[in-house]
PAVEX-418565 format. One record per residue: residue number from 1; residue in one letter; x, y, z of N, C-alpha, C, O in turn. Coordinates in Angstrom, 1 decimal, padded with zeros to 4 digits. Example, Ala and Ser with C-alpha at 12.3 -4.5 7.8 and 13.67 -1.06 7.14 Angstrom:
PAVEX-418565
[site 1,"a",[013.2,-005.7,007.8],[012.3,-004.5,007.8],[013.2,-003.3,007.8],[014.2,-003.3,008.5]]
[site 2,"s",[012.8,-002.2,007.1],[013.7,-001.1,007.1],[012.9,000.0,007.9],[013.4,001.1,008.0]]
This chain:
PAVEX-418565
[site 1,"k",[009.5,016.0,013.3],[008.8,014.9,012.6],[009.1,015.0,011.1],[009.4,016.1,010.6]]
[site 2,"f",[009.0,013.9,010.4],[009.1,013.9,009.0],[008.2,012.8,008.5],[007.6,012.1,009.2]]
[site 3,"c",[008.0,012.8,007.2],[007.1,011.9,006.5],[007.8,010.9,005.7],[008.8,011.1,005.1]]
[site 4,"i",[007.3,009.6,005.8],[007.9,008.5,005.0],[006.8,008.1,004.0],[005.6,008.1,004.3]]
[site 5,"s",[007.3,007.7,002.8],[006.3,007.2,001.8],[006.9,005.9,001.2],[008.1,005.7,001.3]]
[site 6,"g",[006.0,005.2,000.5],[006.4,003.9,-000.1],[006.0,002.7,000.7],[005.1,002.8,001.4]]
[site 7,"g",[006.7,001.6,000.5],[006.5,000.5,001.3],[005.8,-000.7,000.6],[005.9,-001.8,001.1]]
[site 8,"v",[005.1,-000.5,-000.5],[004.3,-001.6,-001.1],[005.2,-002.0,-002.3],[005.3,-001.3,-003.3]]
[site 9,"p",[005.7,-003.2,-002.3],[006.5,-003.7,-003.4],[005.8,-003.8,-004.7],[004.6,-004.2,-004.7]]
[site 10,"n",[006.4,-003.5,-005.8],[005.8,-003.6,-007.1],[005.4,-005.1,-007.5],[004.4,-005.3,-008.1]]
[site 11,"y",[006.2,-006.0,-007.1],[005.9,-007.4,-007.4],[004.6,-007.8,-006.7],[003.8,-008.6,-007.3]]
[site 12,"l",[004.3,-007.2,-005.5],[003.0,-007.5,-004.9],[001.8,-007.0,-005.7],[000.8,-007.6,-005.9]]
[site 13,"l",[002.0,-005.7,-006.2],[000.9,-005.1,-007.0],[000.8,-005.8,-008.4],[-000.3,-005.7,-009.0]]
[site 14,"a",[001.8,-006.4,-008.8],[001.8,-007.0,-010.2],[001.3,-008.5,-010.2],[000.6,-008.9,-011.0]]
[site 15,"y",[001.8,-009.2,-009.2],[001.6,-010.7,-009.3],[000.9,-011.4,-008.1],[000.6,-012.5,-008.2]]
[site 16,"e",[000.5,-010.6,-007.1],[-000.2,-011.2,-006.0],[-001.7,-011.0,-006.1],[-002.1,-010.3,-007.1]]
[site 17,"t",[-002.5,-011.5,-005.2],[-003.9,-011.3,-005.2],[-004.3,-010.0,-004.5],[-003.5,-009.5,-003.7]]
[site 18,"p",[-005.5,-009.5,-004.8],[-006.0,-008.3,-004.1],[-006.0,-008.5,-002.6],[-005.8,-007.6,-001.8]]
[site 19,"q",[-006.4,-009.7,-002.1],[-006.4,-010.0,-000.7],[-005.0,-009.9,-000.1],[-004.8,-009.4,001.0]]
[site 20,"a",[-004.0,-010.4,-000.8],[-002.6,-010.3,-000.3],[-002.2,-008.8,-000.3],[-001.5,-008.4,000.7]]
[site 21,"v",[-002.6,-008.0,-001.2],[-002.3,-006.6,-001.2],[-002.9,-005.9,000.0],[-002.3,-005.1,000.7]]
[site 22,"r",[-004.2,-006.2,000.3],[-004.9,-005.6,001.5],[-004.2,-006.0,002.8],[-004.0,-005.2,003.7]]
[site 23,"q",[-003.8,-007.3,002.9],[-003.1,-007.8,004.1],[-001.8,-007.1,004.3],[-001.4,-006.7,005.4]]
[site 24,"f",[-001.0,-006.9,003.2],[000.3,-006.2,003.3],[000.1,-004.8,003.7],[000.8,-004.3,004.5]]
[site 25,"c",[-000.9,-004.1,003.1],[-001.1,-002.7,003.4],[-001.5,-002.5,004.9],[-001.1,-001.6,005.5]]
[site 26,"k",[-002.3,-003.4,005.4],[-002.7,-003.4,006.8],[-001.5,-003.5,007.7],[-001.3,-002.8,008.6]]
[site 27,"r",[-000.6,-004.5,007.3],[000.6,-004.7,008.1],[001.5,-003.4,008.1],[002.0,-003.0,009.2]]
[site 28,"v",[001.7,-002.8,006.9],[002.5,-001.7,006.8],[002.0,-000.5,007.6],[002.7,000.2,008.4]]
[site 29,"i",[000.7,-000.3,007.5],[000.0,000.8,008.2],[000.1,000.6,009.7],[000.4,001.5,010.5]]
[site 30,"d",[-000.2,-000.6,010.2],[-000.1,-000.9,011.6],[001.3,-000.7,012.2],[001.5,-000.3,013.3]]
[site 31,"e",[002.3,-001.1,011.4],[003.7,-001.1,011.9],[004.4,000.3,011.8],[005.2,000.7,012.6]]
[site 32,"v",[004.0,001.1,010.7],[004.8,002.3,010.4],[004.0,003.6,010.7],[004.6,004.6,011.0]]
[site 33,"a",[002.7,003.5,010.7],[001.9,004.7,010.7],[001.1,005.0,012.0],[000.1,005.8,011.9]]
[site 34,"p",[001.3,004.4,013.1],[000.4,004.6,014.2],[000.4,006.1,014.7],[-000.7,006.5,015.2]]
[site 35,"d",[001.4,006.8,014.5],[001.4,008.2,014.9],[001.4,009.2,013.8],[001.6,010.4,013.9]]
[site 36,"g",[001.0,008.7,012.6],[001.0,009.6,011.4],[002.3,009.7,010.7],[003.3,009.1,011.1]]
[site 37,"g",[002.4,010.6,009.7],[003.6,010.8,009.0],[004.0,009.8,008.0],[005.1,009.6,007.7]]
[site 38,"y",[003.0,009.0,007.5],[003.3,008.0,006.5],[002.3,008.1,005.3],[001.1,008.3,005.5]]
[site 39,"i",[002.9,008.0,004.1],[002.1,008.0,002.9],[002.3,006.6,002.3],[003.4,006.3,001.8]]
[site 40,"l",[001.3,005.8,002.2],[001.4,004.5,001.6],[001.4,004.7,000.1],[000.6,005.4,-000.5]]
[site 41,"d",[002.4,004.0,-000.5],[002.6,004.2,-001.9],[003.5,003.0,-002.4],[004.0,002.2,-001.6]]
[site 42,"a",[003.6,002.8,-003.7],[004.4,001.7,-004.2],[005.9,002.1,-003.9],[006.2,003.3,-003.7]]
[site 43,"s",[006.7,001.1,-003.8],[008.1,001.3,-003.5],[008.9,001.9,-004.6],[010.0,002.5,-004.3]]
[site 44,"a",[008.4,001.9,-005.8],[009.1,002.4,-007.0],[008.1,002.8,-008.0],[006.9,002.7,-007.8]]
[site 45,"i",[008.5,003.3,-009.1],[007.6,003.6,-010.2],[006.9,002.4,-010.6],[007.5,001.3,-010.9]]
[site 46,"m",[005.6,002.4,-010.7],[004.8,001.3,-011.0],[004.9,000.9,-012.5],[004.9,001.8,-013.4]]
[site 47,"q",[005.1,-000.3,-012.8],[005.3,-000.8,-014.1],[004.0,-001.3,-014.8],[003.0,-001.3,-014.1]]
[site 48,"n",[004.0,-001.6,-016.0],[002.8,-002.1,-016.7],[002.2,-003.4,-016.1],[001.1,-003.6,-016.4]]
[site 49,"e",[003.0,-004.2,-015.4],[002.5,-005.4,-014.9],[001.6,-005.2,-013.7],[000.8,-006.2,-013.4]]
[site 50,"v",[001.6,-004.1,-013.1],[000.7,-003.8,-012.0],[-000.8,-004.0,-012.5],[-001.1,-003.3,-013.5]]
[site 51,"t",[-001.6,-004.7,-011.7],[-003.0,-005.0,-012.2],[-003.9,-003.9,-011.6],[-003.7,-003.4,-010.5]]
[site 52,"i",[-004.9,-003.6,-012.3],[-005.9,-002.7,-011.9],[-006.6,-003.1,-010.6],[-006.9,-002.3,-009.7]]
[site 53,"e",[-006.9,-004.4,-010.5],[-007.5,-005.0,-009.4],[-006.7,-004.8,-008.1],[-007.2,-004.4,-007.1]]
[site 54,"n",[-005.4,-004.9,-008.2],[-004.5,-004.7,-007.1],[-004.4,-003.2,-006.7],[-004.3,-002.9,-005.5]]
[site 55,"m",[-004.4,-002.4,-007.7],[-004.4,-000.9,-007.4],[-005.7,-000.5,-006.7],[-005.6,000.3,-005.8]]
[site 56,"r",[-006.8,-001.1,-007.2],[-008.1,-000.8,-006.5],[-008.0,-001.3,-005.1],[-008.5,-000.6,-004.2]]
[site 57,"a",[-007.5,-002.5,-004.9],[-007.5,-003.1,-003.5],[-006.7,-002.2,-002.6],[-007.1,-001.9,-001.5]]
[site 58,"m",[-005.5,-001.8,-003.1],[-004.7,-000.9,-002.3],[-005.4,000.4,-002.0],[-005.4,000.9,-000.8]]
[site 59,"t",[-005.9,001.1,-003.0],[-006.5,002.4,-002.8],[-007.7,002.3,-001.9],[-007.9,003.1,-001.0]]
[site 60,"y",[-008.6,001.4,-002.2],[-009.9,001.3,-001.4],[-009.6,000.9,000.1],[-010.2,001.4,001.0]]
[site 61,"f",[-008.6,000.0,000.3],[-008.3,-000.4,001.6],[-007.7,000.8,002.4],[-008.1,001.0,003.6]]
[site 62,"v",[-006.8,001.5,001.8],[-006.2,002.6,002.5],[-007.2,003.7,002.8],[-007.1,004.3,003.8]]
[site 63,"r",[-008.1,003.9,001.9],[-009.1,005.0,002.1],[-010.0,004.6,003.3],[-010.5,005.5,004.0]]
[site 64,"e",[-010.3,003.3,003.5],[-011.1,002.8,004.6],[-010.3,002.7,005.9],[-010.8,003.1,007.0]]
[site 65,"y",[-009.1,002.1,005.8],[-008.4,001.8,007.0],[-007.4,002.8,007.5],[-007.1,002.9,008.7]]
[site 66,"g",[-006.8,003.5,006.5],[-005.7,004.4,006.8],[-006.0,005.8,007.2],[-005.4,006.8,006.8]]
[site 67,"q",[-007.0,006.0,008.0],[-007.4,007.3,008.4],[-006.7,007.7,009.7],[-006.5,006.9,010.6]]
[site 68,"y",[-006.3,009.0,009.8],[-005.7,009.5,011.0],[-006.7,010.3,011.8],[-006.4,010.8,012.9]]
């Protein structure tokens, strides 16, 4: 087994709504992480355009939904 990380595009974290971020995170977790071995993270180094609201949406959603 090995671990995969990333998957959340920076444009989503910078320019989309918190609801869109939660929906995307749910999709990624459902498709990639059913057996574990996945770390949800931004696809690249986060830039200044990433909003605090979207970071909160991603963090809180994963803390609630992304439990193994």
